Structure formats: structure tokens, C-alpha cells
N, C-alpha and C positions, 0 to 999 in steps of 0.2 A: 692879365686876366681877359679872356675873350668876352666881347659884348654879347648879351643875350639877344637871340634872334626874335624879332617881332613878327606878327603876321604879315607885315608889309615886306620884310626882308627874307623871311624863311622860304626856302625853295624845295625842301623835302618834307613830305607829309606821309606819315605811316597810318594806313587805315585799317580798322578792324574789318573782318570779313563782311559783316553786316553793312558796312559803310562803302564798300566797293560799288561803283556805279554799275547798273545793269543795262543802261543805254547811254548813248552819247548824243549831244545836240549837234546837228549838222547845220552850220551857219549858211551853207550854200542855199538851203531852202528859203531863207529869208532875204537873200540879196535881190535887189531890184533887177539887176542884170547879172547873168552868170559870170563868174571869174573866168579869165581867159584860160584855155587849156595849157597844161604843162607840156613844154616842147622837149622832144628828144634832143640831146645835145649834139648828136652826130648828124641827124637828118633834118633837124629844125621842123619836124612834123609833130602833131599832137601824139603823145604817148598812148599806148593801149595796154590792156592787160598782159599781152605777150611780152612787152618791154619790161614790165614790173615783175613778172613771174620768176626770174632768176634771183630776185632780191627779197620778195615777200611771199608769204603763204597766200593762196588764192582767196581764202575767206577774208583776209585783211584787205586785199585789193577790192573785193566786192563791196566791203563796207566803205571804203574810201571814195567810191564812185556813186554811192547811193544818193538818190534825190529826195528821200524822205526827210522829214524834219527831225526825227529821232532815229538812231541807228542802234539795233541791238548790240549790246556789248558782252554778251555771254561768252565766257572763255577768255576775255582779254587779259584778265589778271589771274588766270588759272595756273600760272607757273609754266606755261608752255614755251616761254622764252620769247614771245612776240609782243608782250605788253609794252615794251620800250620802243617798238617799231611803229606805234600808232601814229600815222601821219595826219596832217590837216585834211580837209577843212574843219574837222571837229575841233572845238576849242574848250579849254578849261580856263576860266578867268578868275582873277582875284578881285575882290570888291574894293 
């Protein structure tokens, strides 16, 4: 018999439509010093949108480099197939 998952061990949460976030918290806005840029593995230079474009939709790239404290999340869970690609620095935390 499998052990029942508790809130501390559960990793999958199914949300009703009304509970899906409409914006994301951007942790970069609250850092005292900015995180170092992500480096391109081939050139060792900071990556830019053109490096990410073959991998991610431009709207997702725009959200990931936003400097605002909250980032609009409209369409993230719309079934467009990009919700699983949501990169940091936005975080969802467990209490």
C-alpha cells in the first residue's frame, strides 16, 4: 500500500481554472545585487534573446528577462504547450 502524499512531499498540484495564477513573482526584483547572467556554453558570453529564440517562444523570453516585481502570466497555462517551459527566476515556493 502506497503512503499518502502530504503537502510536504506532494509534487503535483491540479488547479481549478480560477486558481491558476495570473501573474508570477520575479525574485530578481528583490535581490540586492542582480544574479550573474546566464552564459552561452559555446561562447561563454551572456546569452541574449537570439540565443533562446530557437528553444522558447519570444513572449516567454520577454517574461524571463523582465525586471518588474510581478510578471503577467496570461496564457501560461492556456494549453499552448509552453507552461512547462516556464524558466526562473520566477519561483513557486512551498511553505
